[in-house]
MDAnalysis code that builds the backbone (N, CA, C; Angstrom):
import MDAnalysis as mda
import numpy as np

u = mda.Universe.empty(249, n_residues=83, atom_resindex=np.repeat(np.arange(83), 3), trajectory=True)
u.add_TopologyAttr("name", ["N", "CA", "C"] * 83)
u.add_TopologyAttr("resid", np.arange(1, 84))
u.add_TopologyAttr("resname", ["UNK", "UNK", "UNK", "UNK", "UNK", "UNK", "UNK", "UNK", "UNK", "UNK", "UNK", "UNK", "UNK", "UNK", "UNK", "UNK", "UNK", "UNK", "UNK", "UNK", "UNK", "UNK", "UNK", "UNK", "UNK", "UNK", "UNK", "UNK", "UNK", "UNK", "UNK", "UNK", "UNK", "UNK", "UNK", "UNK", "UNK", "UNK", "UNK", "UNK", "UNK", "UNK", "UNK", "UNK", "UNK", "UNK", "UNK", "UNK", "UNK", "UNK", "UNK", "UNK", "UNK", "UNK", "UNK", "UNK", "UNK", "UNK", "UNK", "UNK", "UNK", "UNK", "UNK", "UNK", "UNK", "UNK", "UNK", "UNK", "UNK", "UNK", "UNK", "UNK", "UNK", "UNK", "UNK", "UNK", "UNK", "UNK", "UNK", "UNK", "UNK", "UNK", "UNK"])
u.atoms.positions = np.array([
    [-6.566, -3.041, 18.102],
    [-6.138, -3.544, 17.110],
    [-4.948, -4.191, 17.247],
    [-4.801, -6.018, 17.403],
    [-3.786, -6.692, 17.621],
    [-3.042, -6.377, 17.194],
    [-2.015, -6.508, 18.312],
    [0.019, -6.356, 17.558],
    [0.161, -7.518, 16.733],
    [-0.482, -8.620, 16.384],
    [-0.482, -9.321, 15.346],
    [-0.775, -9.015, 13.780],
    [-2.792, -8.642, 13.517],
    [-2.598, -8.152, 12.903],
    [-1.800, -6.826, 12.832],
    [-1.261, -5.429, 12.691],
    [-0.216, -4.854, 12.562],
    [1.226, -5.814, 12.441],
    [1.905, -6.402, 12.769],
    [2.990, -7.399, 11.958],
    [2.173, -7.478, 10.838],
    [1.336, -8.282, 10.957],
    [0.612, -9.237, 8.734],
    [0.797, -7.794, 8.028],
    [0.777, -6.557, 8.382],
    [0.387, -4.977, 8.154],
    [2.340, -5.223, 7.968],
    [3.607, -4.744, 8.862],
    [4.438, -4.638, 7.949],
    [5.151, -5.857, 7.522],
    [4.971, -7.188, 7.670],
    [4.876, -7.628, 7.084],
    [4.330, -7.544, 5.208],
    [3.728, -7.370, 4.969],
    [2.896, -6.663, 3.774],
    [3.892, -6.352, 2.575],
    [4.352, -5.496, 3.353],
    [5.247, -3.813, 2.671],
    [6.781, -4.346, 3.106],
    [6.484, -5.298, 4.185],
    [8.796, -5.235, 3.765],
    [8.128, -6.617, 2.655],
    [7.506, -7.537, 2.220],
    [7.263, -8.880, 0.939],
    [7.843, -7.981, 0.093],
    [6.731, -6.326, -0.774],
    [6.333, -5.049, -1.134],
    [7.872, -4.314, -2.260],
    [8.332, -4.220, -0.488],
    [9.709, -3.618, -1.088],
    [11.273, -4.941, -0.637],
    [11.478, -5.718, 0.062],
    [12.607, -6.114, -0.252],
    [12.214, -7.843, -0.752],
    [12.745, -7.820, -1.917],
    [12.400, -9.380, -2.690],
    [12.736, -10.472, -2.044],
    [13.857, -9.911, -1.397],
    [14.589, -11.383, -0.837],
    [13.486, -11.937, 0.026],
    [13.265, -10.569, 0.799],
    [12.077, -11.157, 2.434],
    [11.707, -12.400, 2.338],
    [12.068, -13.086, 2.963],
    [11.118, -14.787, 3.335],
    [10.596, -14.522, 4.556],
    [9.543, -14.696, 4.722],
    [8.886, -14.968, 6.133],
    [8.384, -15.551, 7.431],
    [9.496, -16.787, 6.024],
    [9.459, -17.895, 7.096],
    [10.738, -17.437, 8.330],
    [11.427, -17.008, 7.696],
    [12.704, -16.201, 8.956],
    [12.525, -15.092, 9.479],
    [11.188, -14.549, 9.536],
    [10.759, -12.695, 11.013],
    [11.149, -13.823, 12.608],
    [12.008, -12.507, 12.738],
    [12.376, -12.445, 13.785],
    [11.903, -10.972, 14.473],
    [11.204, -10.248, 14.603],
    [10.017, -9.406, 14.872],
    [11.946, -8.211, 16.008],
    [12.624, -8.973, 16.546],
    [13.775, -8.284, 17.560],
    [14.899, -8.056, 16.470],
    [14.638, -8.137, 15.173],
    [15.294, -7.698, 14.579],
    [15.513, -6.296, 13.633],
    [16.105, -5.733, 12.521],
    [16.158, -4.249, 12.481],
    [15.684, -4.792, 11.668],
    [14.508, -3.751, 10.526],
    [14.151, -3.455, 9.023],
    [15.866, -3.970, 8.041],
    [16.620, -3.442, 8.511],
    [17.895, -3.601, 7.559],
    [18.506, -4.934, 7.491],
    [18.702, -5.467, 8.254],
    [18.624, -7.617, 8.939],
    [18.390, -7.884, 8.218],
    [17.258, -7.719, 6.426],
    [16.548, -8.840, 6.163],
    [16.886, -7.530, 4.719],
    [17.663, -7.000, 4.933],
    [17.927, -6.283, 3.296],
    [17.051, -5.300, 2.871],
    [17.065, -4.254, 4.127],
    [15.824, -3.101, 3.723],
    [16.774, -1.737, 3.478],
    [17.172, -0.827, 2.624],
    [17.588, -0.193, 2.346],
    [17.438, 0.810, 2.635],
    [17.631, 2.360, 3.636],
    [16.657, 3.793, 3.364],
    [15.476, 3.136, 3.300],
    [15.602, 4.143, 1.708],
    [14.792, 3.999, 1.183],
    [13.557, 2.706, 1.356],
    [13.445, 1.346, 0.812],
    [13.097, 0.023, 1.610],
    [12.042, 0.522, 2.582],
    [13.318, 1.322, 3.479],
    [12.581, 1.228, 5.158],
    [11.619, 2.108, 4.793],
    [11.718, 3.503, 4.157],
    [11.076, 4.700, 4.620],
    [9.227, 4.241, 3.848],
    [9.765, 2.513, 2.995],
    [8.545, 2.680, 1.747],
    [7.647, 1.626, 2.768],
    [8.359, 0.811, 3.918],
    [8.131, 0.014, 4.460],
    [6.501, 0.671, 5.361],
    [8.243, 1.626, 5.877],
    [6.245, 2.076, 7.471],
    [5.338, 3.481, 6.814],
    [6.008, 3.858, 5.903],
    [5.639, 4.962, 5.036],
    [3.697, 4.267, 4.430],
    [4.076, 2.866, 4.157],
    [2.525, 2.059, 3.597],
    [1.964, 1.638, 4.736],
    [2.426, 1.165, 5.241],
    [2.627, 0.292, 7.005],
    [1.005, 1.532, 7.331],
    [1.599, 3.051, 7.930],
    [1.502, 3.687, 8.556],
    [-0.220, 4.226, 7.378],
    [-0.080, 4.493, 6.878],
    [-1.383, 4.612, 5.545],
    [-2.157, 3.689, 5.898],
    [-1.742, 2.034, 5.489],
    [-2.750, 0.795, 5.665],
    [-3.469, 0.970, 6.984],
    [-2.301, 1.922, 8.071],
    [-3.349, 1.693, 9.739],
    [-4.145, 2.993, 9.628],
    [-3.981, 3.962, 9.428],
    [-4.387, 4.276, 9.394],
    [-4.322, 6.409, 10.101],
    [-2.381, 5.809, 10.340],
    [-2.126, 6.435, 12.040],
    [-0.526, 7.313, 11.681],
    [-0.367, 8.346, 12.344],
    [0.672, 9.258, 11.443],
    [1.689, 8.717, 12.763],
    [3.147, 9.044, 12.870],
    [4.441, 8.833, 14.342],
    [5.074, 10.582, 12.594],
    [5.258, 11.173, 14.664],
    [6.462, 11.886, 14.227],
    [7.437, 11.385, 14.093],
    [8.401, 11.478, 12.879],
    [10.155, 11.743, 12.361],
    [10.430, 11.995, 13.690],
    [11.409, 12.260, 14.800],
    [11.569, 12.191, 15.857],
    [11.138, 11.441, 16.892],
    [10.185, 10.169, 16.671],
    [9.348, 9.352, 17.374],
    [10.390, 8.054, 16.083],
    [10.259, 7.624, 14.866],
    [10.328, 7.105, 13.890],
    [11.510, 6.757, 14.117],
    [12.873, 8.021, 14.374],
    [14.493, 7.570, 14.359],
    [14.772, 7.250, 15.838],
    [13.507, 7.196, 16.693],
    [14.558, 5.903, 18.309],
    [14.670, 5.017, 17.569],
    [13.094, 3.724, 16.481],
    [13.530, 2.430, 16.578],
    [14.640, 1.470, 15.862],
    [14.595, 0.159, 17.044],
    [15.543, -0.431, 16.304],
    [15.535, -1.539, 16.632],
    [14.286, -1.973, 16.596],
    [13.550, -2.894, 15.847],
    [11.844, -3.423, 15.076],
    [12.159, -4.704, 14.530],
    [10.851, -4.390, 14.231],
    [9.661, -4.394, 14.853],
    [10.584, -5.708, 16.400],
    [9.241, -5.082, 17.532],
    [9.081, -3.444, 18.405],
    [9.805, -2.726, 17.418],
    [9.220, -1.425, 18.706],
    [8.362, -0.844, 17.473],
    [8.974, -1.012, 16.272],
    [7.543, -0.113, 14.672],
    [6.151, -1.198, 16.059],
    [6.075, -2.186, 15.422],
    [5.512, -2.715, 15.642],
    [4.210, -2.298, 17.205],
    [5.898, -2.105, 18.096],
    [4.648, -1.502, 19.602],
    [4.620, 0.037, 19.637],
    [5.158, 0.640, 18.725],
    [4.649, 1.991, 18.690],
    [3.330, 1.696, 17.764],
    [2.927, 1.297, 16.807],
    [1.918, 1.213, 15.824],
    [1.066, 0.714, 16.483],
    [1.243, -0.050, 17.511],
    [0.417, -0.930, 18.482],
    [-0.407, 0.530, 19.418],
    [0.337, 1.238, 19.881],
    [-0.212, 2.093, 21.152],
    [-0.427, 3.163, 20.566],
    [0.013, 3.239, 18.855],
    [-1.092, 4.667, 18.348],
    [-2.133, 3.824, 18.195],
    [-2.755, 2.824, 17.316],
    [-4.318, 2.238, 17.358],
    [-4.488, 1.983, 18.492],
    [-4.104, 2.054, 19.220],
    [-5.350, 1.552, 20.669],
    [-5.102, 2.899, 21.128],
    [-4.955, 4.366, 21.289],
    [-5.194, 5.323, 21.397],
    [-6.836, 6.009, 20.178],
    [-6.287, 5.874, 19.197],
    [-7.043, 6.468, 17.536],
    [-8.303, 5.464, 17.275],
    [-8.294, 4.984, 18.718],
    [-9.546, 3.044, 18.082],
    [-10.558, 4.392, 19.243],
])
């Protein structure tokens, strides 16, 4: 699975959980909180994307993530190893 496909999934879940999110302003080097996501929103975004991508990520790995790029990279690595 390509990184761009993972970004599409994550953006879909951001839009579902953060009504003020403007996709045209997406900068993946920013955090989800930068776009107005609360801690609950972040849990919903990450959980929804993981379900859709059919991957499981240990909480300890998620705690290390600082920005959307980190999340995409982690999901990309896991999808690559599961393919």
